[in-house]
C-alpha positions in Angstrom: 37.9 -50.3 -37.2 35.6 -48.1 -39.3 32.7 -48.8 -37.0 34.9 -47.9 -33.9 35.9 -44.6 -35.6 32.3 -43.8 -36.4 31.3 -44.5 -32.8 34.2 -42.4 -31.5 33.3 -39.4 -33.7 29.6 -39.8 -32.8 30.5 -39.7 -29.1 32.8 -36.7 -29.7 30.0 -34.9 -31.5 27.5 -35.5 -28.7 30.0 -34.3 -26.1 30.9 -31.2 -28.1 27.2 -30.3 -28.3 26.7 -30.8 -24.6 29.8 -28.8 -23.5 28.5 -25.3 -24.5 25.2 -26.0 -22.6 27.2 -27.1 -19.5 29.4 -24.1 -19.7 26.5 -21.8 -20.1 24.8 -23.3 -17.1 28.0 -22.9 -15.0 28.5 -19.3 -15.9 24.9 -18.2 -15.8 24.5 -15.2 -13.6 22.8 -16.2 -10.4 19.7 -14.2 -9.4 17.7 -13.8 -6.2 14.7 -12.1 -4.7 15.0 -10.4 -1.3 12.1 -9.4 0.9 11.8 -8.5 4.6 9.3 -8.1 7.4 6.8 -10.6 6.2 4.9 -10.4 9.6 2.9 -13.5 9.0 -0.3 -13.8 11.1 -2.8 -16.6 10.8 -6.1 -15.3 9.4 -9.0 -14.8 11.7 -12.5 -16.2 11.1 -13.9 -12.9 9.9 -12.9 -9.3 9.3 -14.6 -8.1 12.5 -12.5 -10.3 14.7 -9.9 -8.7 16.9 -6.3 -9.9 17.2 -6.7 -9.9 21.0 -9.5 -12.5 20.6 -7.2 -14.8 18.7 -4.1 -14.1 20.9 -5.5 -13.1 24.4 -2.0 -13.5 26.1 0.0 -11.3 23.7 0.7 -7.6 23.8 -0.1 -5.7 20.6 1.7 -2.5 21.4 4.1 -1.3 18.7 2.7 -3.5 15.9 1.7 -1.9 12.6 0.7 -5.1 10.9 -2.3 -3.6 9.0 -2.7 -6.7 6.8 -2.9 -9.4 9.4 -5.7 -11.4 7.7 -4.2 -11.0 4.3 -0.5 -11.5 5.2 -0.4 -15.2 4.4 -2.0 -14.6 1.0 0.5 -11.8 0.2 3.3 -14.2 1.0 1.7 -16.9 -1.2 1.5 -14.4 -4.1 5.2 -13.3 -3.5 6.4 -16.9 -3.6 4.2 -17.5 -6.7 5.8 -14.6 -8.5 9.3 -15.8 -7.5 8.4 -19.3 -8.8 7.4 -17.8 -12.2 10.5 -15.6 -12.5 13.3 -17.6 -14.3 15.8 -15.0 -13.0 15.2 -15.9 -9.4 17.2 -18.9 -8.1 17.2 -18.0 -4.4 14.9 -16.2 -2.1 16.3 -14.2 0.9 14.1 -13.2 3.8 15.7 -10.7 6.3 13.7 -11.1 9.5 10.4 -10.4 11.2 9.0 -13.5 9.6 6.0 -13.8 11.9 4.5 -10.8 13.9 3.9 -12.9 17.0 6.6 -15.5 16.4 8.4 -14.9 19.7 5.4 -16.2 21.7 3.8 -18.5 19.1 6.1 -21.0 17.5 3.2 -22.4 15.5 3.1 -19.1 13.5 6.7 -19.9 12.4 5.7 -23.5 11.6 2.9 -22.4 9.4 5.2 -20.1 7.5 7.9 -22.8 7.2 5.3 -25.0 5.6 4.7 -22.4 2.9 8.4 -22.0 2.2 8.9 -25.8 2.1 6.1 -26.2 -0.4 7.7 -23.5 -2.6 11.1 -25.2 -2.5 9.6 -28.6 -3.3 7.6 -27.3 -6.2 10.3 -25.1 -7.8 13.7 -26.5 -6.8 14.7 -23.0 -5.7 16.2 -22.3 -2.3 15.0 -20.1 0.5 17.4 -18.5 3.1 16.1 -16.8 6.2 17.5 -14.8 9.2 15.6 -13.7 12.3 14.2 -10.4 13.3 13.1 -8.9 16.6 9.6 -10.3 16.3 10.9 -13.9 15.7 12.6 -15.0 18.9 13.4 -14.0 22.5 15.4 -15.3 25.5 12.3 -15.8 27.7 9.9 -16.5 24.9 8.5 -19.8 23.7 10.6 -19.3 20.5 14.2 -18.8 21.5 17.1 -19.0 19.0 17.4 -22.8 19.3 13.7 -23.2 18.5 13.9 -20.7 15.6 16.8 -22.5 14.0 15.0 -25.8 14.4 11.8 -24.6 12.7 13.8 -23.0 9.8 16.5 -25.7 9.6 15.7 -26.3 6.0 16.1 -22.7 5.0 19.9 -22.1 5.4 20.8 -23.9 8.6 21.0 -27.5 7.3 23.3 -26.5 4.5 25.4 -24.0 6.4 29.1 -24.8 6.6 29.5 -22.5 9.6 27.1 -21.6 12.5 27.5 -19.2 15.4 25.8 -21.5 17.9 25.2 -18.6 20.4 22.6 -17.1 18.1 20.9 -17.6 14.7 23.9 -16.6 12.5 25.1 -19.0 9.7 27.1 -19.0 6.5 26.4 -21.0 3.3 27.9 -21.3 -0.1 25.8 -20.2 -3.1 26.8 -22.1 -6.2 30.5 -21.8 -7.3 31.1 -18.1 -6.8 29.2 -16.6 -3.9 28.9 -16.9 -0.1 25.9 -15.9 2.0 26.5 -14.7 5.5 23.2 -14.5 7.5 24.0 -12.4 10.6 21.7 -12.4 13.6 21.6 -8.7 14.5 19.1 -9.1 17.3 19.5 -9.0 21.1 17.3 -11.8 22.5 17.1 -10.0 25.8 16.0 -6.6 24.3 12.9 -6.4 22.0 14.2 -3.8 19.5 17.9 -3.2 20.1 20.7 -4.7 18.0 22.9 -7.5 19.4 25.9 -7.2 17.1 28.9 -7.4 19.4 32.6 -8.1 19.1 32.1 -11.9 19.1 29.6 -11.8 16.2 31.9 -9.5 14.3 34.8 -11.9 14.7 32.6 -14.7 13.4 31.7 -12.5 10.3 35.3 -11.7 9.7 36.2 -15.4 9.7 33.6 -16.2 7.1 34.5 -13.3 4.9 38.2 -14.3 5.1 37.3 -17.9 4.1 35.2 -16.5 1.2 38.3 -14.5 0.0 40.5 -17.7 0.2 38.0 -19.6 -1.9 37.6 -16.8 -4.4 34.0 -16.2 -3.5 32.0 -13.0 -3.4 30.2 -12.2 -0.1 26.5 -11.2 0.5 25.3 -10.4 4.0 21.7 -10.5 5.4 20.7 -8.9 8.7 17.6 -7.4 10.2 18.9 -4.2 11.7 20.2 -1.4 9.4 23.9 -1.4 8.9 23.9 2.3 7.9 21.8 5.3 8.7 19.2 5.8 6.0 18.1 9.2 7.3 20.2 11.8 9.1 20.0 11.6 12.9 18.7 8.0 12.7 20.9 7.0 15.6 19.1 9.7 17.6 15.5 9.3 16.4 15.5 5.5 15.6 18.5 4.3 17.7 17.1 0.7 18.0 16.8 0.3 14.2 20.5 0.5 13.3 23.6 -1.2 14.7 25.3 0.8 17.4 28.3 1.9 15.4 27.2 2.2 11.7 30.3 3.7 10.2 32.6 1.5 12.1 30.8 -1.7 11.2 30.4 -0.5 7.6 34.1 0.1 7.3 34.9 -3.3 8.6 32.4 -5.0 6.3 33.7 -3.1 3.3 37.3 -3.9 4.0 36.4 -7.6 4.6 35.1 -7.8 1.0 31.4 -7.6 1.8 29.9 -5.6 -1.0 26.1 -6.1 -0.6 24.1 -6.0 2.6 20.3 -6.5 2.9 18.2 -5.5 5.9 14.7 -4.4 7.0 13.2 -3.5 10.4 12.2 0.1 9.5 9.4 -0.8 7.0 10.9 1.9 4.8 12.7 1.3 1.5 16.1 3.0 0.9 19.6 2.4 -0.4 22.8 3.7 1.1 26.5 3.5 0.3 29.6 3.7 2.4 33.2 4.0 1.3 35.8 3.0 3.9 39.1 4.9 4.5 40.8 2.2 2.4 38.6 2.9 -0.5 36.3 -0.2 -0.3 32.6 0.2 -0.9 29.6 -1.5 0.8 26.0 -0.9 -0.4 23.0 -1.6 1.8 19.4 -2.0 0.6 16.6 -1.7 3.1 13.3 -3.1 1.9 9.9 -2.1 3.1 7.7 -4.7 4.8 6.4 -7.2 2.2 2.9 -7.3 3.8 2.6 -3.6 4.3 2.4 -0.7 1.8 3.5 -1.0 -1.0 4.1 -4.8 -0.8 7.4 -4.6 -2.5 10.5 -6.7 -2.9 13.7 -6.6 -5.0 15.2 -8.9 -7.6 19.0 -9.0 -8.2 21.0 -10.5 -11.0 24.7 -11.0 -10.2 27.5 -11.0 -12.8 31.3 -10.5 -12.6 31.2 -7.0 -13.9 27.7 -5.7 -12.8 25.0 -6.2 -10.2 21.6 -5.4 -11.7 18.4 -4.9 -9.6 14.8 -3.8 -9.9 11.8 -3.4 -7.5 8.7 -5.5 -7.9 5.5 -5.6 -6.0 2.7 -8.1 -5.2 0.1 -7.1 -7.8 -2.7 -9.5 -6.9 -3.6 -12.0 -4.2 -5.9 -15.1 -4.3 -9.1 -13.5 -3.2 -11.1 -16.7 -3.6 -8.9 -18.4 -1.0 -9.0 -15.3 1.2 -12.7 -15.0 1.2 -13.0 -18.8 1.9 -10.8 -18.4 5.0 -12.0 -15.0 6.2 -15.7 -13.9 6.1 -16.8 -10.3 5.8 -15.1 -8.8 2.8 -17.2 -6.9 0.3 -17.2 -7.8 -3.4 -15.6 -4.4 -4.1 -12.8 -5.1 -1.7 -12.1 -8.5 -3.1 -12.1 -7.1 -6.7 -9.7 -4.3 -5.7 -7.3 -6.7 -4.0 -7.4 -9.0 -7.0 -6.8 -6.4 -9.6 -4.7 -3.7 -7.8 -3.4 -5.0 -4.5 -0.8 -2.1 -4.1 -3.7 0.4 -4.5 -5.8 -1.4 -1.9 -3.1 -1.5 0.6 -2.1 2.1 0.0 -5.7 3.2 0.8 -5.7 1.0 4.0 -2.3 2.4 5.0 -3.4 6.0 4.6 -6.6 5.3 6.7 -4.6 3.6 9.5 -1.9 6.3 9.5 -4.4 9.1 9.6 -6.1 7.5 12.6 -2.8 7.1 14.4 -2.0 10.8 13.8 -5.4 11.8 15.2 -4.9 9.6 18.3 -1.4 10.8 19.0 -2.3 14.5 18.6 -4.6 14.6 21.5 -4.0 15.6 25.1 -4.6 12.0 26.1 -2.2 10.8 23.4 0.4 13.1 24.8 0.0 11.7 28.3 -2.3 14.3 29.9 -5.5 13.4 31.8 -8.6 15.4 32.7 -7.9 17.1 35.9 -4.2 17.7 35.2 -3.1 21.4 35.6 -2.3 22.0 31.9 -4.9 19.6 30.4 -7.3 22.4 29.2 -4.4 24.3 27.6 -2.9 21.3 25.9 -6.3 20.1 24.7 -7.0 23.5 23.2 -3.7 23.4 21.3 -4.0 19.8 20.0 -7.7 20.4 19.0 -6.4 23.4 17.0 -3.7 21.3 15.3 -6.1 18.5 14.4 -8.5 21.0 12.9 -5.7 22.6 10.9 -4.6 19.3 9.3 -7.8 19.2 7.3 -8.2 23.0 6.9 -7.9 24.1 3.3 -4.3 25.2 2.4 -5.5 28.1 0.2 -8.3 30.5 0.0 -10.4 32.2 2.6 -10.0 30.9 6.2 -7.1 28.8 5.0 -3.7 27.7 6.5 -1.9 30.0 4.0 -4.1 33.0 5.0 -3.4 32.4 8.7 0.3 32.0 8.0 0.4 35.3 6.1 -0.8 37.1 9.2 2.6 36.1 10.7 4.6 37.0 7.6 5.0 33.3 6.7 4.5 32.3 3.0 3.1 28.9 2.1 4.2 27.8 -1.4 1.5 27.1 -4.0 0.8 23.5 -4.7 -2.0 21.1 -5.7 -2.5 19.8 -2.2 -5.8 20.4 -0.5 -4.6 20.4 3.1 -1.6 19.7 5.3 -2.7 16.1 6.0 -2.3 15.3 2.3 1.2 16.8 2.3 2.3 14.7 5.3 0.8 11.6 3.8 2.7 12.2 0.5 6.0 12.6 2.3 5.3 9.5 4.3 4.5 7.5 1.2 7.7 8.6 -0.4 9.7 7.4 2.6 7.9 4.0 2.8 8.1 3.0 -0.8 11.5 4.6 -1.5 10.3 6.2 -4.8 11.0 9.8 -3.8 12.8 11.9 -1.3 11.6 15.5 -0.8 14.3 18.1 -0.6 14.5 20.9 1.9 13.5 23.4 -0.7 10.6 21.3 -2.1 7.1 22.6 -1.8 6.1 19.7 0.5 8.8 20.3 3.1 8.3 24.1 2.9 4.6 23.7 3.5 5.1 21.6 6.6 7.7 24.0 7.9 5.6 27.0 7.3 2.6 25.4 8.9 4.7 24.4 12.0 6.0 28.0 12.3 2.5 29.3 12.1 1.3 26.9 14.8 4.3 27.8 17.0 3.5 31.5 16.8 -0.3 31.1 17.1 -0.3 28.6 20.0 2.4 30.4 21.9 0.4 33.6 21.7 -2.8 31.7 22.6 -1.1 30.2 25.7 0.2 33.6 26.7 -3.3 35.2 26.3 -4.9 32.4 28.2 -2.6 32.6 31.2 -0.4 35.6 31.7 -2.6 38.2 29.9 -6.0 36.8 30.7 -7.1 39.7 32.9 -5.6 42.3 30.5 -7.4 40.7 27.6 -10.7 40.9 29.6 -10.2 44.6 30.2 -9.2 45.2 26.6 -12.3 43.4 25.4 -14.5 45.7 27.6 -12.8 48.6 26.0 -13.8 47.4 22.5 -10.6 45.6 21.4 -11.7 42.6 19.3 -8.2 40.9 19.4 -6.1 39.5 22.2 -2.9 41.3 23.2 -0.4 38.4 22.6 -1.9 37.3 19.3 -2.0 40.8 17.9 1.6 41.4 19.0 2.9 38.2 17.5 1.4 39.0 14.1 2.7 42.5 14.2 6.2 41.5 15.2 6.3 38.8 12.6 5.2 41.1 9.8 7.7 43.8 10.9 10.8 41.7 11.7 10.4 38.6 9.5 8.9 35.2 9.9 12.0 33.6 11.5 13.8 34.6 14.6 17.4 33.6 15.5 16.2 31.0 17.9 13.9 29.5 15.3 16.8 29.5 12.8 18.9 27.6 15.3 16.2 25.0 15.9 15.7 24.7 12.1 19.4 24.1 11.7 19.3 21.3 14.3 16.2 19.8 12.5 17.5 20.2 9.0 19.6 17.0 8.9 16.5 15.0 9.9 14.4 16.9 7.3 17.1 16.3 4.7 16.6 12.6 5.2 13.9 13.2 2.6 16.7 14.0 0.1 19.1 11.2 0.5 22.8 11.5 -0.4 24.2 12.1 -3.9 26.5 9.1 -3.5 23.7 6.6 -2.7 22.5 4.4 -5.5 18.9 4.6 -6.7 16.7 2.6 -4.4 14.2 1.4 -7.0 16.3 0.0 -9.8 19.8 0.3 -11.3 23.2 -1.2 -11.9 26.1 -1.4 -9.5 29.7 -2.4 -10.3 30.3 -6.1 -9.8 33.0 -7.6 -7.7 35.2 -8.0 -10.8 34.7 -4.4 -11.9 36.9 -2.9 -9.2 37.1 0.9 -9.0 40.6 2.1 -8.2 41.0 2.7 -4.4 42.4 6.2 -5.0 39.2 7.1 -6.9 37.0 5.8 -4.1 39.1 7.7 -1.5 38.8 10.9 -3.5 35.1 10.4 -3.7 34.8 9.9 0.1 37.0 12.9 0.8 34.9 15.1 -1.5 31.7 13.9 0.1 33.0 14.5 3.6 34.2 18.0 2.6 30.8 18.9 1.1 29.0 17.8 4.3 31.4 19.8 6.4 31.0 22.9 4.2 27.2 22.6 4.2 27.2 22.5 8.0 29.6 25.4 8.3 27.4 27.6 6.0 24.4 26.8 8.3 26.3 27.8 11.4 27.5 31.0 9.8 23.9 31.9 8.8 22.8 31.2 12.4 25.5 33.5 13.8 24.7 36.3 11.4 21.0 36.2 12.3 21.6 36.0 16.1 24.3 38.7 16.2 
């Protein structure tokens, strides 16, 4: 009997020591990494090879994959960092997995091998959803082929599938549900494909999650919300067709977190429905483009914590073994400071694109066209201006002063630097430049100066050509329209009523550099968890106040316009 009691208490002691560990494992806050737009491309033999040589039957228009050769090694480094991060249990990838995946299923197969190796080595799970680069109705990779290649990464363990597309739903542990929504239209390259049928499917999964007491996370490629004002006008194919409607539905269905991509720009946005429910969307920049970032989230009942990380280094030994032609300096830079290397490459590529687009040919004019000489003169002047010093003699600020336009003081050398800085802030999501910031005011002042100068130049070249020739013979060193434009600007001010109206129409787009005061920080922060519910009345009050502020701001702008015009 004594031996039996000793055995019993020994077993009890063992069980009691195991229980806390089991409880701790069960209640441990799950964590995940989320990345988007991997744009994998198989590396070419050397750095001088052209993509068209590797893929002669594929169109390259619209692609900004500036790290084609390096993309696979960036993905390897990202997965390696996720493997070493104990806080990451899952990896979410929100579309555009392979740049030429629509036409080359083997690109998807190569990426799937990388993801499978990661899962096998770590025991962590990867979940994917498609993007517009991944599948198409008439492409070799349609949605059936896509879901077959990536069956292991969400589809095999899904409890629900929308068999008309790539959507699926899967349970994550004991408390969460993942809804991966195919937001693409297989028949259209960029446009979203979220229709009533797909929304009904999402609603069914969200309702099931509520019945099971689970919290819902949603992945999609297209943006749910506008992340800059007038995005539906300027980037209509990068958001769903009815952002506020869909956001209201998702929020009221209990979907609190949404992750998307597509724009290659990082941002966070928040929407409060009329019922007082909140949905927050995070848009990541492209993993294989500047600045090679992704986010890590930790989920708990009372809080959602997140931070932004980047790929700091890639395996340059493997890269140089696969691709010939890199210099030792390039390899060293990529190994020690990959974000710095890709930033420099991004700046070079963007500068070249600006130069190509700001030409008469880039605007669609050809030699021999009626207005080709005029347009070429204007674009040549703008291109020269971009690298003209901002301050000092023969500077942009001096030219602007002739029209009564003041260029704010700054540390920037030229307008091109200012534009690049604003672009970097949009892409990496680290800063939004307000309407009153020096950066935005410099660009606006420069554009006003160009508008005045080039309009006068056009008038002098066409309508007043003969009069200017006569004036020159009489000893006038300036042209009539240019002299008149400067005089009127200094006398009556730098901005006319028409320009003010145009500025008011442009201001919502420009204020996209600011963001909204209700949006969470894009880079890092803490959000209320599903268990930390904010009273609906408080949310409704916040929404009402935000709506009133927006209305009041627009009313003030309209009043200013009317006062200037009349």
